[in-house]
N, C-alpha and C positions, 0 to 999 in steps of 0.2 A: 599150882601151876603144873606140877608133875603129873597129877591125875588128868588134867586137861590135855597135856601133850600125849599121854598114853592113850587116851580115848581117840584122839585124832589119828594116831599111828595105827590103832586097831580098826579104823574104818568108820567110826561114828560120824554121822552127818551133821550134828548140831550139839551144842551144849545148852542144857537147861539147868539153871541154878535157882535155888530157893532164896527168899529174902533173908533167910538166916540158915546157917548150916545145921544139920542134925547133930546131936540129938536134942537140941533145944533146952538144955538145962545147965545150970551153973556148975554142976559137979563134973561135967564132961567137956568143958572148954568154953571158949568165947565165940561170939558171932560177929563177923565183919560187916561193914556197910556194903551191901551188895553192889551198889553203883560204882564204888571204888574197885571192887573185885572185877567187874566187867572191864574196866580200863586195863587192869593188869592182864586179864585173860586175852584181851584183844592183841596184846603184844606177844603173847605166848603161842597162840594158835591162829589158824585162818578159818576155823569153823564159825558158822553163825552162832550167836549167843543170845539166849532169851532168859527172862526171869520166869520162874514157875513156882509159885507166884510170890509177889512181894507186896507188903503193906504200902499204900500210897503216902503214908505219913512217915516221918523220920523217927526211927527208934534207936538206931546205932549211929553215932556221929561219924561222918566221913573223915574228919581230921584224925580221929583215934585209929581208924583202919589204915589211913595213909601213914601214920607214924609207925605202925607195926610193919607195913610193907617196906618202908625205907629204913628200918632198924633205928628209929628215933631221930633221923636226920631231917625230918619234915618240920617246917615252921608254917604256921597258919597266919596269913595276912587277911584282914577284913576291910571292906569298904562298902560304900553305898551302892555301887553297881550301875549308876546312871551313865548315859552317854557323856563323854568328856572330849574336849578339844585341848590339845597341848601344842604349843609352839616353843620349842626349846632350842638350845644351841646345837645339840647333836641329833635331835629327832623331832618329828611332828606327827601328831595324831589328830584326825578329823572324825568326829562322831564315833569314837571308839567305844565299844561295848564289851562287857565281860561274859558274853555267852555266844554260843554258836547254834544256829537254827539248822536242823537237818533238811536236806533237799526234798525228802518225801516224809509224809506223816509217819510216825512210829506206830506200828500195829499194836493194838491193845487186846489182851486176853483177860477175860473176867472169870473169877473163880469164887465159889461160895459153897458152904455146906449147910445141911439142914439138920 
């Protein structure tokens, strides 16, 4: 987060982060789940944030990254994720879903090497 804030203060116009941080080997540290890092970065800076590039499959578990970010105070709750209705004493939910759809399609950049 400190590096992102420094970049913003220095006048950078965007943040591009990789699907895993350099140097990509076990001897020099661990790699977080990039989508969790995007959430944390969006609270730290106002710059646009992009992945450059990330694997479309999951290699690092987001719960592990979130546990590090919250200094192990994170608890993972799992469920089926379908729409639900709930009529309780203190709250009601109609067609509740556990995801948010963006107003505009997310731009996709493709990368490859030969």
